[in-house]
Each structure stands twice: as C-alpha cells, then as structure tokens.
N, C-alpha and C positions, 0 to 999 in steps of 0.2 A: 340374232334373227328376230324379225318382227313379232311382237307379242300377239298380234292379230293378223294371221296369215291371209284372211279374207280382205282386209284393208290393203295388204301388200298386193294381192291379186288385182284388186280394183285399180290401184295406182299404176299397175304395169300395163294396162290395156293400150294406152296411146302409143307405146313403142313396140307392140307385138305385131307379128305377121298375121294375115287373115286367119290362117289355120290355128295359130297359137291363141288368137283372140277368141276363137270358138271354144277352145278348151277353158279359157278363163271365164267366159260367159256361162258355160255349163256348170262350172264349179260354183260361181256366184248364184246361179239360179237355184241350185239345190246342193249345198255343201255335203249333205249326207250321202250323196251318190259316190263321192270320192272315197268316203269311208268304206263303202261296201264293194266298190268296183276295182278289179285288177286293171293294170295298165292297158292291156289289150281290149278289155271291155269299154274303158273310157275312150280309147282311141276310136273304136267302132261307133260309139254313141256320138262322138264329135265329127265323124266322117273325116278322120285324119289318120296319120301313121303313128306307130309306137315311138319312133324317133322324134316326132313333133312334140308329143306329150313329154318325153324325157327332156328335150331342149327347153320346153316351157318351164319345167320344174327347175332346171339348172339356171335359167335366166332370172329366177326369183332368189337364187342363192342357195338352193338345196342341192345335195349330191345327186339326187335322182327322184323318181316318182315316189318311191317308198317313203323317203323322208318328208316329202310334201304331204303325202297321205296321212302320216302320223301327226303333222302339224295341223292339218285341217281337222282331224279327229279331235285334237286337243281344244281347238277353238270352238268346235261344235259342242263339245262336252261342257265347256265353260258357259256357253250361251244357254244351254239347256238347264244347267244348274242354277243360273241366275233367274230364269223364268220359274223354275220349280220353287225357288226360295220365296217368291212372291205369289205363288199359285197362278201364274200367267201362262196362257197358250202362246202369246207373243208380246214383245215389248213395244211394238209399233202402236202409236197413239191413233185412235180412230175418232172421227168427228162426233160419234155418238157416245163416247166414253163419259161416264159419270166421274165426279171428283175422286172417289176412292180408287177407281181404275187408273185415272191420270196420275195420282200420287204414287201408286205402286209401280207403274211403268217408268215414270221419271226416276224413281229411286233405283230401280233395276238398271236403267241405262247409265245413271251417274256412278253407281257403284262399279259397274262394268268398266267405265272410263278410268276410274281411279285404279282398279285392279290391273288393267292392261298397261297403264302408264307405269305402275310400280314394277310389274313383271318385265316390261321391256326396257327398263332403265339401264343406260350405259353407265355403270358405276365409275369407270375410269374417267369418262368425260365429265361427269358431275363432280368428281373429286378434283379434277383439274380446275374447274370453274370455281369451286369453293375455295381452294387454296389461292387462286388469283384474286378473289374478292377480299380474302383476309389480308393479302399483301398489298392491295391496291391503294394508291393515293386517292383515287376517286372512282366511283361507279356511276355510270349513266344507265338508266333503264328506259327503253323505248317501247311504245305500244299505242295503237289507235283504237278508238271505239271500245268494244268489249275487252280487247286485249289491254287497253289502257287501264282498266280496272285491276287486272292482274299485275301490271307493271307498278301501279300505285301500292298494291299490297306488299310487293317485294321492297319497294322504296320505304314504306312505313316500317317494315320489319328491320331492315338494315339500319335505318336511322336510330332505332331504339337501342342498338348495341354500339352506337358511336361511330358507325361508318359514315364517311362523306359520300352521300348518294343523292342523286337528283332524277326527277322525272318531269317531263313537260309534255302535255297533250298537244301543244302547239307544234306542228311539224317544222316550222321555221326556227323556232327556238331550239328544238331538238338538234337540227342540223348545225346551228351555231355552236352549241355545246360540244357536239361530236367533233367539230373541226379543231377544237382546242385540246384534244386528248393527246396523250403520250404513251410510251411503252409502260408507264407506271399505272395506267388506268385500265378499266374494264367496261365494256358496253354490252348490255344484255337486252335482247329484243324479243318481243312476243308477237306472234302472228300465227293463228291456227292454220290457215292455208298457205302461209309463207309468201304471199304475193301482194301484200299491202305496200305500195310503192314508197310511201313516206318512211315506213319503217326500214325497208330494204336500203333506201338511200342513206338513212342515218347510220346504219351499220357499216355500209361501204365507206362513208366518210370517216367514221371512228377507226375502222380497220386501217385505212390508208394513213391516218394520223399516227398510228402505232399501237393503239389500244387492242387488247385481246377482245375479239368480237364473238358474242355468243348468240346463237339462234335457238329459240324455244318454239317449236312448230310441230305439226303432225305430218308434214310432208318432207321426207328426207332429200328429195331432189328439187325442192322449191327454190325460187330465186333467193329467198332469205337464207336458206340452208347453204346454198352454194356461195353466198357472200360472206359467211361466217367462218371463223377459225374452229369453233366448237359447236356441235349441234346436240341439243337435248330434245328428244322426241316425246311428244304426248300422243295419246291414242283416244280418239273420240270421233263419233259421227253425229251429225245433226240431221234430223228428219224434217220434212216439210212443216210439221207442227211445232218445230223448235228452232225458229229462225233467230232467236235472241241469244245465240251462242251459249247454250246451257251446259251440255256435256263438255264442250271444248274448254269453257271457262273453269269447270270443276277439275278437269285434267290438269290445266295449267296451274291452278291453285295448289293442287296436290304436289306438283313438281316444285313449286315455290317453297312449300313447307319442308320438303325433303332437303332442298338446297340450303334453306335457312338453318335447319337443325345441324347440317354438316358444317356450316360456317361457324355456328356457335360452338360446336365440338372443337374445331380447330383453333378458335380464338381462346378457348379455355376459361379459366377463372375470371379474367378481367371483365367479361360481359355481364357478370352478376351485378356489378355496381350500376352500370347504366340502365339495366333492366329494372332494378329496384327503384332508381331515381325517377324513371319515366312512369313507372306504375304509381308511385306516390304522388307525382305531380298531377296525374289524371284523377287520382282518387278524390282529390278535393272538389272535383266537379261532379261527383256522383251523389245522387240523392240517398240519404240514409233510409234504410228499410223501415217500413211502418211497424209499430209495435202492436 
C-alpha cells in the first residue's frame, strides 16, 4: 500500500466518477476530517451515498472506509510529527519566509520524502533488481535533466565496484545503447513523473531487446512504469517554490543508496578490492590538510 495515502488519493482523481471525485477532493482539502468522521458523516458532507464512499476506498486498494481512515490518520500523524520536529505550523514555503524558515521547511519536506520512500519500498522488487544488477553483463542507466543527476550517481556507484555500467544524457546515444542490449543486461530509468518521453522510449527499446527494464518513478501508472518490467516507487511532492526537483531528487537518491547497498551485500567480499582501489586513486588528487 502507498506510504502516502494522500498522494494516492491525488493520483486517483482523473479516473474517478464525479461523486467519488468529491470524496477525494474533500479528503485532500482537510485530511483531518476523515480521521474524525464516520462513513455516513463523510458521505453527507460530500453529498453522496455510503456506497460511493466505500467504492472510492476500494478503488484505492483498501478493503473499505475503515482501512482508508486508518491510513489517512497515519499520514496525517507523520506530517504533524514532521512539522513539530522543526517547530513549524506548515511546511509550505511562503514568499516572505526568511532563510531559517526556508531551511527548516526544506529539511522537513526532504526528510519526509526519504521516510515515505523507505516506508513504501517494495522489498521484493528492489531485491529482484539488485540480483539482476549483480548478474548483469552490462547495466544502462537512463535519465534526463534532474533525473540525469540521479542516474549519474548510480552509474558512479556501480562503476566503483567493477560493474559494467553506462549513462548518457544524450537521448540519441541512450537509444543506441538500449537497442544493443540482451537478456544478460539491465536498464534502469529515472523519471519523477514518469512521462519523460526520451526516457520512456529508451526503456521500451531496452525491454524489447531483452534487457530487464526498471522504472524509478513516483507515479505507478505512468508511461514509464507501464513500460518497465519492475517498478521502484519514490514518494515526493514539489511545491511552486521548488521547481528544481528538490524532494524528488532526494527521494531518488535515497532509493539509489538502498539499491547500491543491497548490490554490495549480494556481491560480497570481492567489492572491497575495487572500492579500496578507487578510493586510493582519488586520494592522490586530494589536498593535504593544513597543519
């Protein structure tokens, strides 16, 4: 189940009936209402029937309204705890915020993204990807713009333990590489919204060539997710004041770290040698500390 039920509700709106959409919008408008209201009270507030509220809950994957109510309460509690941790009334950034408030709100939002990504992790899916990477002849990593930075981070990490891995920010080169893959290879693609066409196309080409295709995205029914064999979900929201992919990048990087550590575990002792060699090679380029 989604680590952030409100994100799940938000994503569900395009496919809901008008009556169910009213329920979704009411929940998003004030999630604490669901915590306090019984199903008949929520139905009355939304000007709809009990069966509509129940169907809405089931459409999200819950057994019924009671399970939805518990999930919303959990999400609300996590959000309130995050705000209390930084002494905030809200984590939304205001145009008048001073640097200390900006720092606290960004920290709260990014910690929230990491926590929800960890809590929502599909352990079986991640383990499947890690084992495929360990066994792979070659790994391709795809990503554009901000997601390219995350892709480069994974590429750098895997290269340090001796994996054959490549990333190209050029979409044409990415497609060329994808077309040459086989069943012995893995393709991992990053896209927060899952609709970056260059990335989706690269995954489709790699999958059709035989490679295990992996999507890292925050939208489970996105084009990228639907094109991949395995989906690893991240959880992050970007606000109007955070258009530089901050929370989404942090969530992706957290997932990369989890995947990398699992790959290292599965590779075992042999990774110690390349890690030491790469550390020593880079050490010669570091300036000695001043005495």
